N, C-alpha and C positions, 0 to 999 in steps of 0.2 A: 152353551155353558154359562151358568150364572156367575155374576161378579164374585160371589163369595167362594167359588171354587178355585180362585187364584189367590195366592198368598197375599196377606195384607201388605207386606213389605214391597212386593212387586207392584201391586196396585197403586200404592202411595208413590213409588218411584216414577211410574208412568205419568201419574197426574201431576207430580211436581215438575217433571221435565216439560210437559205440555204447558203448564202455567208459566214457564220461563221462555217460551218460544216467541220468535219474531215472525209476525205475519207481514211486516212492512219491508222486509228485505228478501228478495227472491232471486233465483238464478234461472237463466235461460241457456240451454245448451244447444247450439245450432250446428248440426252436421259434424260433430266430433267423431272421427272415423274409428279411433282405437277404443275398443270396449274398456280397456284398462283405464284410460284417461277419464271417460265419462263416469265410470264407477268411482274413481278417486275424487272427482268433483262432488258426487253425491255424498260420499263419506265426509268430505270437508264441510259441505253445507249443513249436514245433520249435526256434525260435531260442534259447530259454532251456533247452533240453536235456530237455524232456519227451518221453515216448515214446508215451503212450497217450491217445487222445481218444475220447469217446463222443458220438455224435450222436443226439439224440432228435428226429427230424424225418422228413419224407417224403424224396423223392428229392433228392439234393444233388449239384451239380456245381461244383467250385471255380472261382472267378473268377481267371483266370491272373494278372492284374496284382496282385491283392491277396495271393494265396497264394504266388506265386513258386515254385510246385511243391512247397511244404512238405508237402502231403498225401502225397507219395511217400515221405517219410521218417518217417511216423508210423504207428502201429498204430491203425487206425480201427475203431470198433465202432458199429453202427447199431441203434437201438431204435425200436419203434413207440410205446412208452409209457414214461413216466418212472419209474413205481413199480418195475417189475422191474429197471431199470437201477440205481436207488439201492439196492435190496435186495441185488443181487448184489455191489455194491461194498462195502457194509457187511459182508456175509458174508466178504469178503476182508480185512477189518480196516481199511477206509478210514473216516476221519471225513469225512462228506459235508457240505459247507457251501454254502449258496446265497449268491450275490452279491446283496445287497439292503440295505435300511436297517432298522435295529432298534435299540432303546435298549441292548440287551445284546449287540450285535454285536462280533465280533472285528475287528481291523485286521490288515494284513500284518505289523505289528511285534509284536503280542502274541498272535497265534493260536498255540496249542500245536503244535509240530512233532514231538512225541514219537511220533506214529503217522502212517501214510500219510494224505494229504489229497486229497480230490476236491472241486474247486470247480465249482459249477453256475451257468451264466450263462443268463438267460432272454431273452425277446424284447425287441426295441427299444421296443415300445409298452406291453406289459403287465408286463414284467419276468418273474420266475420265477412258475411256476404255484402256485396255492394247494396243490395236491397235493404238489409238490416241497418247498414250504416246510414243510408239515406232517410230511413224512417225513425231512427233513434233520436233521442233528445240531447245526445252528447256522447263524449268519449271519456273513458277512464283508463288510466295507464299506471302500471307499476313503475315507480321511479327506480332507476338503476344507476349505480355509480362506477361500475366496472366497464370492461371493454365488450362484454357480451351484450348483444342488442335485443335478445329476446329470451323468453322463458318457455318451458313446457307449459301447455295450457292448464294442466292440473295444478302446477306450481303457481302460476299466475292467479288462478282461481283462489288458492289458499291465501295468497298475499292480500288480495282484494276483499274477499269475503270476511276474513277475520277482522280487519280494521274497520270496514264499513259497518259491519254488524255491531262491533264494539261501540262505535260512535253513536249509532242510532239507538242502541239499548241504553247508553249513558244519558242520552237526551230525553228519551221518552219511555224507557222501561220496556219490559215484555209487552207485546200488544196483540197476540193471537186471540181473536174473538172467542168468547166462552162457548158459543154454540159450535164453533169449529173444533175446539178442544173436546167437547162432549161427543161430537160425531166421530172424531178420530178414536177416542177411547172406546166407544161402542164397537167400532170396526175392529179394534185390536182384540177386544174380548171375543168377538166372533172368530177371528183368526186363531186365537189360542184354542178355542173349542174345536175347530177343524183339525188343528195340529194334534191335539190330544186324542181325538177320535181316530185319526189316522194311525197314531202310535199304538193305540189299543188294538186296532184291527190287525196290524202287523204282528203284534205279540200273540194274538189268538190264532194266527194261521199255523 
C-alpha cells in the first residue's frame, strides 16, 4: 500500500511519535511468567516513548487487554539466554541495570543518565536471575516509604521507566536515529497494507 493511501493525519501522527522516541532507554524482560505482566510492561514502555524492548523468554503472545496493542509500536527482540542479551547491549554502550534491592542501588532520581540505560526486570517470584545480577552494571530500586517491601513487576516497571525516561529526555531530548524511524515507518506502512488487504478479502467472501 502506498504511503498516500493512509490518511495524512495518521501518517503525521506516526511520524511525530517516532520523532519523539527514545532509543537510549530500553527495557529487558527476563522470564516474567505471567503474560499479563509482560504485556503491561510493553504498554508502559511504549506509553513513555521507549522504542526497544528485549524479551528473554520462551514463546510470548501479548494479552490484548493489558498491552492494548502496544507491541505493534515497539521494536521487539527475543533472546533464549540473558547473558548474550546483556553483552550485546553493553557493547552498544548501554549501562545495564537490574531492577532489584541492594544497599548500593540507584533510584530513578539519582541514576546517572549520561549514557544509554537498559533496565532489566525479572520474574514475579524469583526476581532477576543470579546470572543477570552478576553481569549487570548495577541495581536500580523503586524507593518505598510504606511497610510493603515489594511491588508487582509491572508496577515497578512503570515507576522506573517513567522517571528514567523523563530525566534522559530532559537532558538529551528524543534520540531515536532517523534511519530507525524511517525503517519502522516503512514497516508500519507494510503492516497497514496487509491489514487492509485482509479486511477486503473477508468482506468479499
